[in-house]
MIMI-163451 format. One record per residue (C-alpha): x, y, z; residue in three letters. Coordinates in nm, 3 decimals, decimal comma. Layout:
<pts>
PT	u	v	w	r
PT	X	Y	Z	Ala $
...
</pts>
This chain:
<pts>
PT	u	v	w	r
PT	-4,129	7,627	14,875	Unk $
PT	-3,912	7,610	14,565	Unk $
PT	-4,065	7,479	14,243	Unk $
PT	-3,885	7,311	13,957	Unk $
PT	-3,893	7,496	13,624	Unk $
PT	-4,172	7,393	13,393	Unk $
PT	-4,051	7,158	13,125	Unk $
PT	-4,228	7,185	12,791	Unk $
PT	-4,293	6,855	12,620	Unk $
PT	-4,319	6,877	12,241	Unk $
PT	-4,631	6,746	12,076	Unk $
PT	-4,581	6,390	11,953	Unk $
PT	-4,516	6,372	11,582	Unk $
PT	-4,453	6,742	11,538	Unk $
PT	-4,111	6,855	11,423	Unk $
PT	-3,927	7,087	11,654	Unk $
PT	-3,902	7,433	11,500	Unk $
PT	-3,544	7,500	11,401	Unk $
PT	-3,352	7,820	11,429	Unk $
PT	-3,272	8,032	11,126	Unk $
PT	-3,007	7,857	10,916	Unk $
PT	-2,765	8,116	10,781	Unk $
PT	-2,630	8,067	10,434	Unk $
PT	-2,343	7,823	10,455	Unk $
PT	-2,011	7,811	10,277	Unk $
PT	-2,160	7,924	9,948	Unk $
PT	-2,290	8,259	10,075	Unk $
PT	-2,588	8,460	9,956	Unk $
PT	-2,472	8,471	9,594	Unk $
PT	-2,444	8,093	9,599	Unk $
PT	-2,797	8,062	9,735	Unk $
PT	-2,917	8,289	9,455	Unk $
PT	-2,744	8,067	9,200	Unk $
PT	-2,902	7,756	9,352	Unk $
PT	-3,243	7,919	9,328	Unk $
PT	-3,186	8,005	8,962	Unk $
PT	-3,076	7,649	8,886	Unk $
PT	-3,382	7,511	9,066	Unk $
PT	-3,614	7,754	8,887	Unk $
PT	-3,475	7,636	8,553	Unk $
PT	-3,643	7,301	8,629	Unk $
PT	-3,370	7,108	8,454	Unk $
PT	-3,027	7,198	8,318	Unk $
PT	-2,918	7,557	8,376	Unk $
PT	-2,670	7,722	8,140	Unk $
PT	-2,429	7,973	8,289	Unk $
PT	-2,080	8,085	8,206	Unk $
PT	-1,871	7,962	8,496	Unk $
PT	-1,592	8,205	8,415	Unk $
PT	-1,831	8,499	8,445	Unk $
PT	-1,996	8,362	8,760	Unk $
PT	-1,716	8,254	8,995	Unk $
PT	-1,967	8,151	9,264	Unk $
PT	-2,054	7,850	9,047	Unk $
PT	-1,713	7,700	9,129	Unk $
PT	-1,783	7,738	9,500	Unk $
PT	-2,118	7,564	9,462	Unk $
PT	-1,957	7,283	9,264	Unk $
PT	-1,687	7,235	9,529	Unk $
PT	-1,954	7,234	9,803	Unk $
PT	-2,142	6,962	9,615	Unk $
PT	-2,457	7,169	9,564	Unk $
PT	-2,447	7,160	9,183	Unk $
PT	-2,267	6,943	8,932	Unk $
PT	-2,141	7,000	8,581	Unk $
PT	-2,297	6,831	8,283	Unk $
PT	-2,061	6,573	8,137	Unk $
PT	-2,133	6,687	7,779	Unk $
PT	-2,122	7,066	7,827	Unk $
PT	-1,904	7,254	8,076	Unk $
PT	-2,142	7,551	8,097	Unk $
PT	-2,448	7,351	8,206	Unk $
PT	-2,521	7,302	8,576	Unk $
PT	-2,752	7,053	8,746	Unk $
PT	-2,881	7,081	9,102	Unk $
PT	-2,775	6,788	9,322	Unk $
PT	-2,982	6,632	9,599	Unk $
PT	-2,758	6,804	9,853	Unk $
PT	-2,831	7,142	9,691	Unk $
PT	-3,205	7,071	9,677	Unk $
PT	-3,209	6,969	10,046	Unk $
PT	-3,011	7,281	10,141	Unk $
PT	-3,262	7,506	9,961	Unk $
PT	-3,552	7,327	10,125	Unk $
PT	-3,400	7,381	10,471	Unk $
PT	-3,345	7,749	10,397	Unk $
PT	-3,702	7,798	10,276	Unk $
PT	-3,847	7,627	10,584	Unk $
PT	-3,633	7,838	10,815	Unk $
PT	-3,754	8,169	10,675	Unk $
</pts>
């Protein structure tokens, strides 16, 4: 007699555990920059010319430039959500 495979039913209300989310288009250096900006708990000053990864993060929408000072970065909601997903996946 052949049996059907056992189907696991997730517990109601519990989120399904996700697989590891590799760093996206910004790479590991970009993730490190996002963590530094988040740790600053407000505006983060960096020289964008010295840190080229900042441009990649800006283009990806993870951080934004301050309108008054070109060397000040702010973490966007997209960047905050990306960091949260990475921290949950680890």
